[in-house]
C-alpha positions in Angstrom: -23.5 19.3 -7.1 -23.7 20.2 -10.7 -20.9 22.6 -10.4 -18.8 19.8 -8.8 -19.6 17.5 -11.7 -18.7 20.1 -14.3 -15.3 20.4 -12.7 -14.5 16.7 -12.8 -16.1 15.5 -16.0 -13.5 16.9 -18.4 -10.9 14.4 -16.9 -13.1 11.3 -16.7 -15.2 9.2 -19.0 -18.8 8.2 -18.4 -18.2 4.4 -18.4 -16.9 2.5 -15.4 -13.7 0.4 -15.3 -14.6 -3.2 -16.2 -14.6 -5.0 -12.9 -17.1 -7.9 -12.9 -20.1 -8.5 -10.7 -19.9 -7.4 -7.1 -20.0 -10.0 -4.3 -22.3 -8.0 -2.1 -25.4 -5.9 -2.6 -24.4 -2.9 -0.5 -25.2 0.6 -1.9 -22.4 3.1 -1.6 -22.8 5.8 1.1 -22.0 8.6 -1.4 -21.4 9.2 -5.1 -18.2 7.7 -6.5 -17.4 5.8 -3.3 -17.0 2.8 -5.6 -16.9 2.3 -9.4 -15.9 5.8 -10.3 -16.0 6.8 -14.0 -13.2 5.4 -16.1 -10.3 7.8 -16.9 -9.1 8.1 -20.5 -6.6 5.4 -21.2 -2.9 6.4 -20.9 -0.3 5.3 -23.5 2.7 3.9 -21.7 6.0 2.5 -22.6 7.1 -0.7 -20.7 10.6 -1.9 -20.2 12.5 -4.2 -17.9 14.5 -2.4 -15.3 16.0 -5.2 -13.1 15.8 -9.0 -13.2 16.0 -12.1 -11.0 14.4 -11.0 -7.7 12.6 -13.5 -5.5 9.2 -12.2 -4.5 10.2 -8.5 -4.1 8.0 -6.8 -1.6 9.2 -3.2 -1.0 11.5 -0.7 -2.7 13.3 2.4 -1.4 15.0 5.0 -3.5 18.4 6.2 -2.1 19.6 9.8 -2.6 22.4 8.6 -4.9 20.1 6.9 -7.4 20.5 3.3 -6.1 17.6 1.3 -4.7 17.0 -1.1 -1.8 14.6 -3.9 -2.6 13.2 -6.4 0.0 12.6 -10.0 -0.9 9.9 -11.7 1.2 12.0 -14.7 1.9 14.3 -12.5 4.1 16.8 -10.6 2.0 17.5 -6.9 1.1 19.0 -6.4 -2.4 21.0 -3.4 -3.5 20.0 -2.3 -7.1 22.0 0.2 -9.1 20.5 3.3 -10.8 20.8 1.3 -14.1 19.0 -1.7 -12.7 22.2 -3.8 -12.1 22.4 -6.1 -9.1 24.9 -4.8 -6.6 24.6 -7.6 -3.9 22.8 -8.3 -0.7 22.6 -5.9 2.2 23.6 -7.3 5.6 23.2 -6.3 9.2 19.4 -6.6 9.8 17.6 -8.8 12.4 16.5 -12.3 11.7 13.3 -12.5 9.6 10.6 -15.2 10.0 9.4 -16.1 6.5 6.0 -17.7 7.1 3.1 -17.6 4.6 2.4 -13.9 4.1 5.1 -12.8 6.5 8.8 -12.3 5.9 10.9 -9.2 4.9 8.3 -6.6 4.1 8.5 -2.9 3.4 11.5 -0.6 3.3 11.9 3.2 3.1 14.7 5.8 3.2 13.9 8.5 5.8 14.5 12.2 5.6 16.8 11.8 8.6 19.2 9.7 6.5 18.2 6.4 8.1 16.7 3.3 6.5 13.4 2.0 7.9 12.0 -1.4 7.3 9.3 -3.9 8.5 9.4 -7.6 8.8 7.9 -10.7 10.5 9.7 -11.6 13.7 9.6 -14.8 15.7 8.8 -14.0 19.3 7.5 -15.9 22.4 4.0 -17.0 21.6 4.2 -16.8 17.8 5.1 -14.3 15.2 4.8 -10.5 15.2 5.1 -7.6 12.7 8.2 -5.6 13.7 9.9 -2.5 12.5 13.5 -1.3 12.7 15.8 1.4 11.5 19.5 1.8 10.9 22.2 3.5 9.0 23.4 2.2 5.6 27.1 2.0 5.2 28.2 0.4 2.0 26.1 -2.8 1.7 25.5 -3.1 5.5 23.0 -1.7 7.9 24.6 -0.4 11.1 23.4 1.2 14.3 20.3 -1.0 13.9 17.5 -0.2 16.4 14.2 -2.1 16.7 11.4 0.5 17.1 8.3 -1.7 17.1 7.1 -5.2 17.8 3.4 -5.9 17.4 1.5 -7.3 20.4 0.0 -9.7 21.2 2.0 -12.2 19.1 -0.1 -14.6 16.9 0.6 -18.1 15.6 -1.1 -17.4 12.2 0.9 -16.5 9.1 -1.4 -14.0 7.6 -2.3 -10.3 7.6 1.0 -8.7 8.8 0.4 -5.4 7.0 2.8 -3.7 6.6 4.1 -0.4 5.2 6.4 2.1 6.9 6.4 5.7 5.8 9.0 8.0 7.4 7.6 11.5 7.9 7.7 14.6 10.2 10.4 13.3 12.5 8.9 9.8 12.9 7.2 7.2 10.8 3.8 5.7 10.1 3.6 1.9 10.5 0.6 0.0 9.3 -0.5 -3.5 10.6 -3.0 -6.2 9.8 -5.4 -8.1 12.0 -3.3 -11.3 11.8 -6.3 -13.4 10.9 -8.1 -12.6 14.2 -10.6 -9.9 13.2 -11.9 -9.2 16.6 -8.4 -8.0 17.7 -8.7 -5.0 15.4 -11.2 -3.5 17.8 -9.2 -4.2 21.0 -6.6 -2.2 22.8 -3.4 -3.5 21.1 -1.3 -2.9 17.9 -3.2 -5.4 15.7 -5.3 -4.0 12.9 -4.1 -0.5 13.5 -2.3 2.5 11.9 0.5 3.5 14.2 2.7 6.6 14.7 6.3 6.4 15.8 7.4 9.8 17.1 11.1 9.0 17.2 10.9 7.4 20.6 7.6 5.6 21.2 4.8 4.0 19.1 1.2 5.0 19.6 -2.1 4.0 18.0 -3.3 6.5 15.4 -6.4 4.8 14.1 -8.3 1.5 14.8 -10.4 -1.1 12.9 -8.2 -2.0 9.9 -8.1 -5.4 8.3 -4.8 -5.6 6.5 -3.1 -2.3 5.5 -0.5 -3.0 2.8 -0.5 0.4 1.1 0.3 3.9 2.6 1.6 7.2 1.3 1.7 10.8 2.4 0.1 13.0 -0.2 0.2 16.8 0.3 0.9 16.2 4.0 -2.0 13.8 4.5 -1.7 10.0 5.1 -3.7 7.8 2.8 -3.9 4.0 3.2 -5.0 0.9 1.3 -6.3 -2.2 3.0 -7.5 -5.6 1.9 -11.1 -6.6 2.4 -12.4 -10.1 2.4 -14.5 -11.0 -0.7 -15.0 -7.4 -1.7 -14.5 -4.4 0.4 -10.9 -3.4 -0.3 -10.6 0.2 1.0 -8.9 3.5 0.4 -8.9 5.5 3.6 -7.6 8.8 4.9 -7.0 7.8 8.6 -7.5 10.4 11.2 -6.2 10.3 14.7 -8.5 8.5 17.2 -11.0 7.3 14.7 -12.3 3.8 14.1 -12.6 2.4 10.5 -14.9 -0.4 11.4 -13.3 -3.8 10.8 -14.9 -6.3 11.5 -18.1 -4.6 12.6 -18.7 -3.1 9.1 -17.5 -4.0 5.7 -18.5 -3.6 2.0 -17.4 -7.2 1.5 -18.5 -10.7 2.6 -16.6 -13.5 4.2 -14.8 -16.0 1.9 -17.5 -18.6 2.7 -20.3 -16.3 1.6 -21.5 -15.4 5.1 -21.9 -11.8 6.4 -19.1 -9.9 8.0 -20.2 -8.8 11.4 -23.8 -7.9 11.3 -23.9 -7.8 7.5 -23.9 -4.0 7.4 -21.6 -1.4 5.8 -22.7 1.7 7.7 -22.9 2.1 11.5 -22.7 5.3 13.5 -19.4 5.7 15.2 -17.4 4.0 12.4 -15.7 5.8 9.6 -16.6 5.2 5.9 -13.8 4.4 3.4 -13.1 7.2 0.9 -13.4 4.5 -1.8 -13.9 0.7 -2.0 -13.7 -2.1 -4.5 -16.0 -5.1 -5.0 -14.7 -7.3 -6.4 -11.3 -6.7 -4.9 -8.0 -5.5 -6.4 -6.0 -6.9 -3.5 -3.9 -3.8 -2.9 -0.2 -3.7 -2.2 1.9 -0.5 -2.1 0.9 2.9 -3.5 2.5 6.2 -4.5 1.4 9.7 -5.1 2.4 11.0 -8.5 4.3 14.3 -8.0 2.4 17.5 -8.8 5.5 18.9 -10.6 6.1 15.8 -12.7 6.6 16.1 -16.4 3.5 14.0 -17.3 0.7 16.5 -16.5 -2.4 14.2 -16.7 -1.2 12.1 -13.7 -0.2 15.0 -11.4 -1.5 14.4 -7.9 -3.0 11.0 -8.7 -2.6 7.9 -6.5 -1.1 4.9 -8.2 -2.0 1.6 -6.4 -0.5 -1.8 -7.0 -3.0 -4.7 -7.5 -2.2 -8.3 -6.6 -5.5 -9.7 -7.8 -6.4 -9.5 -10.6 -3.1 -7.7 -11.0 -2.5 -4.2 -12.4 -1.5 -0.7 -11.6 -4.6 1.2 -10.6 -4.7 5.0 -11.1 -7.0 7.1 -9.0 -7.8 10.7 -9.6 -8.9 12.7 -6.6 -11.2 15.7 -6.3 -12.4 17.4 -3.1 -11.0 14.5 -1.1 -12.9 11.8 -3.1 -12.1 9.5 -6.0 -13.5 10.9 -9.3 -11.9 8.6 -11.8 -10.1 5.3 -12.1 -7.8 3.6 -14.7 -6.3 0.1 -14.9 -2.8 -0.2 -16.4 -0.7 -3.4 -17.0 -3.7 -5.6 -16.5 -1.8 -8.6 -18.0 1.4 -8.3 -16.0 0.5 -10.4 -13.0 0.6 -9.6 -9.3 2.0 -6.1 -8.6 3.4 -5.7 -5.1 4.8 -2.2 -4.9 5.6 1.0 -6.9 8.3 3.7 -6.9 8.1 7.0 -8.8 11.4 8.2 -10.3 12.5 11.8 -10.8 11.8 11.7 -14.6 8.1 10.7 -14.0 8.5 7.0 -14.8 7.4 4.4 -12.4 9.1 1.2 -11.2 6.7 -1.7 -10.8 7.6 -4.7 -8.5 6.1 -8.0 -9.7 5.3 -10.5 -6.9 6.8 -13.7 -8.2 9.9 -15.9 -8.0 12.7 -14.9 -10.4 10.7 -11.7 -10.9 11.5 -8.5 -12.9 11.1 -4.9 -11.8 9.4 -3.2 -14.7 9.7 0.4 -15.6 6.7 2.2 -17.1 6.8 5.6 -18.8 3.6 7.6 -19.6 3.8 9.0 -23.1 2.7 12.6 -24.0 1.0 15.1 -21.7 4.1 17.1 -20.8 3.4 20.6 -19.7 -0.4 20.3 -20.1 
């Protein structure tokens, strides 16, 4: 243990990130499962990259330097490499914009196709759906719907949803749609799913509302919302159950216990890391290991909707060993995109919103 501590202490401080009092009294299951030591503060330069977006939700970098940005109300915008507005993209299925639902995530796949998720009106209510298509000019063509969540729900909450193309298919994350018990049942609610190019199957079970996902060094990592406390960083493994709503490190919004009021039960997986109070996570990215800014190499960057920030997590031996909060006064951060020069685009969740560009300063080649 002391040898492990010696390895990580040079990159972290001894204090914790200022977070406020926890909502629950649970003890973590292992060291640094929550409130890891604070990392040294990073000096960053902040500039506006693009303006005038309406509740941007997801961003996809295209090979030619342009970007596709979704707006929750039901649009996809094309943004130039210089941040200029290049018009709306057409050709996608109708979107049901209701409460937390609407046009959601978007990604460019290694197969040359564009993948996206959205809320869809279906018989019996609304469902999280996913589709893919080919971008030609400012239009999506050859559109194919690849997933519709079942059973449909009438609520307008907890749609998830991220889509991560990888390995000839795509990861799709979903939420419990405000019906926690469904996350433990045989369906596609409260699950991480795998699309193999033809069919969708359940990868892992027992998730509340997964709004962040990234493949880092070939491994999928996810972020999900807890209730009052209990936001989780997970590394979902096939066939495993991550516990919601049987276990949680949070409490219900009314102050009552979640499930049996326990955070550890045999047969349910523990989160790699959790927050109490919450950060309300959105999208996340893995900072490239060959990026010019050495101190962030291999770190996870997570968007926070509440209290709002970019949260940097340093990993060691599969666990979080340090945390930093950046842009704590910028408001609700919905998604992130790392650029080839090591800067990061930050989507602000607001009407008439900006996309902000942050550039870490110093640290090159260290």
